C-alpha positions as CSV (number, residue, x, y, z in Angstrom):
1,M,110.4,140.8,107.2
2,S,108.3,141.6,104.1
3,L,105.2,141.0,102.0
4,Y,105.5,139.0,98.8
5,R,103.2,137.5,96.2
6,D,103.4,134.2,94.3
7,Q,101.4,131.6,92.6
8,A,101.0,128.3,94.5
9,V,99.4,124.9,94.6
10,V,98.0,123.9,98.0
11,L,99.7,120.5,98.9
12,R,98.2,119.9,102.3
13,T,96.8,121.5,105.4
14,W,96.6,120.7,109.1
15,K,95.0,122.3,112.2
16,L,96.7,124.9,114.3
17,G,94.9,125.9,117.5
18,E,91.2,126.4,117.5
19,A,90.7,128.5,114.4
20,D,93.9,128.5,112.3
21,R,95.5,126.1,109.8
22,I,99.0,125.5,108.6
23,V,99.1,125.3,104.8
24,S,101.8,123.7,102.8
25,L,102.2,125.4,99.4
26,H,104.4,124.7,96.4
27,T,105.0,128.1,94.9
28,H,106.4,129.2,91.5
29,D,109.2,131.4,92.8
30,N,109.8,130.4,96.4
31,G,109.6,126.6,96.4
32,K,107.8,124.8,99.2
33,V,106.4,127.3,101.8
34,R,104.6,126.6,105.0
35,A,102.3,129.3,106.2
36,V,99.6,130.1,108.7
37,A,96.1,130.9,107.5
38,K,94.6,132.7,110.5
39,G,90.9,132.2,111.3
40,I,90.5,129.9,108.3
41,R,88.4,127.4,110.3
42,R,85.8,130.0,111.3
43,T,82.6,129.9,109.2
44,K,83.0,133.5,108.1
45,S,86.6,133.0,106.9
46,K,87.1,134.4,103.4
47,F,90.0,132.0,102.8
48,G,88.4,128.7,103.7
49,S,87.4,127.3,100.3
50,R,90.3,128.9,98.5
51,L,93.0,127.1,100.5
52,E,91.9,123.5,100.2
53,P,94.5,120.9,98.9
54,L,94.6,120.9,95.1
55,S,93.7,124.6,94.7
56,H,95.9,126.6,92.4
57,V,96.0,130.1,93.8
58,S,97.6,133.6,93.7
59,V,98.6,134.3,97.2
60,Q,100.2,137.1,99.2
61,L,102.2,136.2,102.2
62,Y,104.1,137.9,105.0
63,R,107.5,136.6,105.8
64,G,108.5,137.1,109.4
65,R,111.4,135.8,111.5
66,G,109.9,132.4,112.2
67,A,109.7,129.2,110.1
68,L,106.0,129.9,109.2
69,D,104.9,132.7,106.9
70,T,101.4,134.2,107.2
71,I,98.9,134.2,104.4
72,T,97.3,137.7,104.0
73,Q,95.5,137.4,100.6
74,V,94.3,134.5,98.4
75,E,92.7,134.5,94.9
76,T,91.7,131.3,93.1
77,I,93.2,130.5,89.8
78,S,91.8,127.0,89.5
79,R,90.1,124.5,91.9
80,F,90.4,121.6,89.5
81,G,86.8,121.0,90.3
82,S,86.2,117.8,88.3
83,L,89.0,116.1,90.3
84,R,87.1,116.7,93.5
85,D,83.9,115.0,92.3
86,H,84.9,111.4,92.9
87,P,87.1,109.8,95.6
88,E,89.3,108.0,93.1
89,R,89.9,111.1,91.0
90,F,90.8,113.1,94.1
91,A,93.1,110.3,95.3
92,R,95.0,110.3,92.0
93,A,95.4,114.1,92.3
94,E,96.5,113.8,95.9
95,A,99.2,111.4,94.8
96,L,100.8,114.1,92.8
97,L,100.6,116.6,95.7
98,E,102.0,114.0,98.2
99,A,104.9,113.3,95.8
100,V,105.8,117.0,95.5
101,E,105.5,117.4,99.3
102,G,107.9,114.6,99.7
103,V,110.7,115.8,97.4
104,A,110.5,119.6,97.4
105,Q,112.8,121.5,99.6
106,D,111.6,124.2,102.0
107,R,112.1,127.6,100.4
108,G,114.1,126.0,97.6
109,P,112.9,127.7,94.4
110,D,112.1,125.2,91.7
111,R,110.0,126.7,88.9
112,A,110.3,123.7,86.7
113,L,108.8,121.5,89.4
114,H,105.9,123.9,90.0
115,V,105.1,124.1,86.3
116,M,105.3,120.3,86.0
117,L,102.8,119.9,88.8
118,V,100.3,122.4,87.5
119,K,100.5,120.9,84.0
120,A,100.1,117.4,85.4
121,L,97.0,118.4,87.4
122,A,95.5,120.0,84.2
123,T,96.3,116.9,82.2
124,L,94.8,114.6,84.9
125,E,91.6,116.7,84.8
126,L,91.3,116.1,81.1
127,H,91.6,112.3,81.5
128,T,89.4,111.6,84.5
129,S,86.9,109.5,82.6
130,E,89.3,106.7,81.7
131,E,90.9,105.0,84.7
132,G,93.8,103.6,82.6
133,E,94.6,107.0,81.1
134,S,94.5,108.8,84.5
135,G,96.7,106.1,86.0
136,L,99.2,106.8,83.2
137,V,99.3,110.5,84.0
138,V,100.2,109.7,87.6
139,A,102.8,107.1,86.6
140,A,104.3,109.6,84.1
141,F,104.5,112.3,86.8
142,F,106.3,110.0,89.2
143,L,108.8,109.0,86.5
144,K,109.4,112.6,85.4
145,L,109.7,113.7,89.0
146,L,112.4,111.1,89.6
147,A,114.2,112.3,86.5
148,H,113.9,115.9,87.7
149,E,115.5,114.8,90.9
150,G,118.4,113.2,89.0
151,L,117.1,109.7,89.5
152,Q,115.9,108.8,86.1
153,P,115.8,105.0,85.9
154,Q,118.2,103.2,83.5
155,L,116.0,101.7,80.8
156,D,118.3,101.1,77.8
157,A,120.6,98.4,79.1
158,C,121.0,95.9,81.9
159,C,122.3,97.7,85.1
160,R,124.6,94.7,85.9
161,C,126.1,93.5,82.6
162,G,125.3,96.3,80.2
163,S,123.4,94.1,77.7
164,P,120.7,95.9,75.7
165,E,118.9,92.6,75.0
166,A,116.1,90.7,76.7
167,L,115.4,93.3,79.4
168,V,112.8,91.6,81.5
169,A,113.0,92.8,85.1
170,F,113.4,96.0,87.2
171,D,115.4,96.2,90.4
172,L,114.7,99.1,92.7
173,D,118.1,99.0,94.4
174,E,119.9,99.0,91.0
175,G,117.7,101.8,89.7
176,G,117.0,100.2,86.4
177,V,116.3,97.2,84.2
178,L,118.0,93.8,84.2
179,C,118.4,91.2,81.5
180,R,117.2,87.6,81.5
181,Q,120.6,86.4,82.8
182,C,120.8,89.0,85.6
183,R,117.2,89.3,86.5
184,R,115.9,89.8,90.0
185,G,113.3,92.2,91.5
186,R,110.1,92.9,89.6
187,P,109.2,91.4,86.3
188,I,108.5,94.1,83.6
189,P,105.1,93.5,81.8
190,E,105.4,93.3,78.0
191,G,105.0,96.9,76.6
192,A,105.7,98.7,79.9
193,L,109.4,99.3,79.2
194,E,108.6,101.0,75.9
195,L,106.0,103.1,77.5
196,M,108.4,104.3,80.2
197,R,110.9,105.2,77.5
198,R,108.3,107.2,75.5
199,I,107.1,109.0,78.6
200,L,110.6,110.0,79.7
201,S,111.5,111.2,76.2
202,G,108.5,113.6,76.1
203,G,106.0,111.3,74.5
204,L,103.2,111.3,77.1
205,G,100.8,113.2,74.8
206,G,101.1,110.5,72.2
207,V,100.7,107.7,74.8
208,L,97.5,109.3,76.1
209,A,96.2,109.9,72.6
210,E,96.4,106.1,72.0
211,G,93.9,105.5,74.9
212,S,94.1,103.1,77.8
213,T,96.6,100.3,77.7
214,P,96.5,96.9,79.5
215,V,99.8,97.7,81.3
216,A,98.7,101.0,82.8
217,A,98.1,99.5,86.2
218,E,101.4,97.7,86.2
219,L,103.2,100.9,85.1
220,L,101.6,102.8,87.9
221,A,102.6,100.2,90.4
222,L,106.2,100.2,89.2
223,S,106.6,104.0,89.2
224,T,105.0,104.2,92.6
225,A,107.5,101.6,93.9
226,L,110.3,103.6,92.4
227,L,109.2,106.8,94.1
228,E,108.5,105.2,97.4
229,H,111.9,103.6,97.3
230,H,113.4,107.1,96.9
231,L,111.3,108.6,99.6
232,E,111.8,105.6,101.9
233,R,108.1,105.6,102.9
234,R,104.7,104.6,101.4
235,L,102.5,107.1,99.7
236,R,99.2,107.4,101.7
237,S,97.2,108.5,98.7
238,I,98.1,105.4,96.7
239,A,97.0,103.2,99.6
240,V,93.7,105.1,99.7
241,L,93.4,104.7,95.9
242,G,93.6,101.0,96.3
243,Q,90.5,101.1,98.5
244,T,88.3,103.2,96.2
């Protein structure tokens, strides 16, 4: 049993009793942590606004014998305020949080994933004005998250016959592209394959600098399908995004 400090992004919260909340955090040094914020739902709580989903915080926690830690101090690093101003922007940001919530292991330290999430939220905040660009940020995060999990899609040759030519479809079960002769699954829009390759090779900055692309929506749909296939469930935030 001990006190410890860490930096964290609030992934989600849910009610506990009449005044408390359980908070799911992705921390820099301790992985995904679930903790109780006592009295947070009272109007006089000093933690309330600091522990909303999407907040990047410095937090002190008490680790006891149970599965839930207890939050004792919180300081805001960033609220990513502009992402909260519009339902669509917030839904895109929530998609990143939900993806991390789905793949992160409880108390499994993963500093690279934490840094990737914080950087993605900051990048998304810079590109909120253009729907296509913000969609590319989400798609890129999903693709990089899959690569981080050891599930980078095969994009250079047909998964079935090995041909590097005429790659026209993507099969979720195969985990990569298929050529014209082997094709099944989802058609790949023209230009989407090259974008995926650039993103996974570290070229997202260049892609975003070029502005919106006609295939942004299709790339988001494909990357979402890939992640949902891995998670074996739908992403709630993406469904909400489709309604905004």
